[in-house]
Phi, psi and omega in degrees: 000139175213159181261137183246156175242150184291142174230129180234127182230136171275106186285317180192166175206169176306129177303136181045062187302323180291324178292323178297318179294315181297319180296320178295320179294317182294325180299327183296336187235025182220150175258011178284163179289159183298314181297320180297318180297319182293314185288333185277352184284119174271171177298320180294318179293321178300311181299317182296315182295318180296315180298319179296315181298317180293314185288329183264002177078017177276068193270353179299327181290340178291342182288351180276356177244123181239155185224132182244124182246143170255129183231130176217169181073024178245162184273164173294332175302314182293315183290334174296327175285318184301315186286357172289344175278098195280340179272070184195168176239138184228142170224114187244147176303131185275130171276351179279320185254346180259128174273135180251079180287337173227078188292143174262149180222162179244137178250126175297140181305323180298324178285316182297335182284348181241116186303317181293315178296320180297318180297317180293321180297312181296324179294319178297320177295320179299317180296319179296316180294318179298320178295319178299312181293325179297319178296319178298318180296331179276004177091007176290137180295149180301328182294338177261323178297331183297345178299339179274347180283131184278175177298340180285350182301132182285150181214173177232146182208143173255132186232130174238126176226150172277168187298325180295314180291325177299318179298319177295317178301314180295324180298320182277316193265349175273355180291144177299339179278349177289158178300140189305322186286314180288331176296316179300318178293318180299319179296319178294321176296319180296319178303315181291319180294320178300319181290325181283326184210074184300328180294330181276335191230358186294342179259009186278158181147193181294161184297338181289353177293329186235018180177189180290154177294128181279358184280352178060233181294343180271004181301148177287342179074019184236041185303315182298315180295319180297316180297320180292320180300311183285332173295323177296320177299319180294320178297318179297318180297327180275002180078025181240019183275000000 
């Protein structure tokens, strides 16, 4: 048994994603040929078109840019939340075909902060792992033995989303009210996306960045701090951090 920490990597994305979005936007309002539209786009025109599309809600053109992330060291609890975002593609490490002879697990910060709770938590994980391994030794298939693995079991997943869905994902999951684990992953994904395509993502984050908190009485009450944090991410992405 070992404890894992999250790792998020941007594996690949649409080449020149902002240019792809700008070309799609320009096509909507021009009778010129596709090659001509693509070749005629300057950096300034690309930036202007992307900003207009983002600010005016013409977000269908954002779907032409996709981003693929590799995520590991996260729990099954977290990925059960992640795959609820249905406009995306997922490939996850199988508990059916992979044997976990040295299973990885995730510890919630609240548990890790209390020595007594952490000890009890780790003991429960050890018992679960021992039961899982005992079933495997008795010839039980991994697909059945995995029933003993808890939600804390670490996993790996590949995620592909287009820019439009990513913006929606960041709006929901970067909020302080989101679960701590998926929020941490979302923030790391946003950092990578901002660096790859700052025009598409530099304004991204929870809804309180551009208006009142929609959580009402459930608000974290930290709007100023949240705005400064995400403004810092945007400055860093532009090389001004």
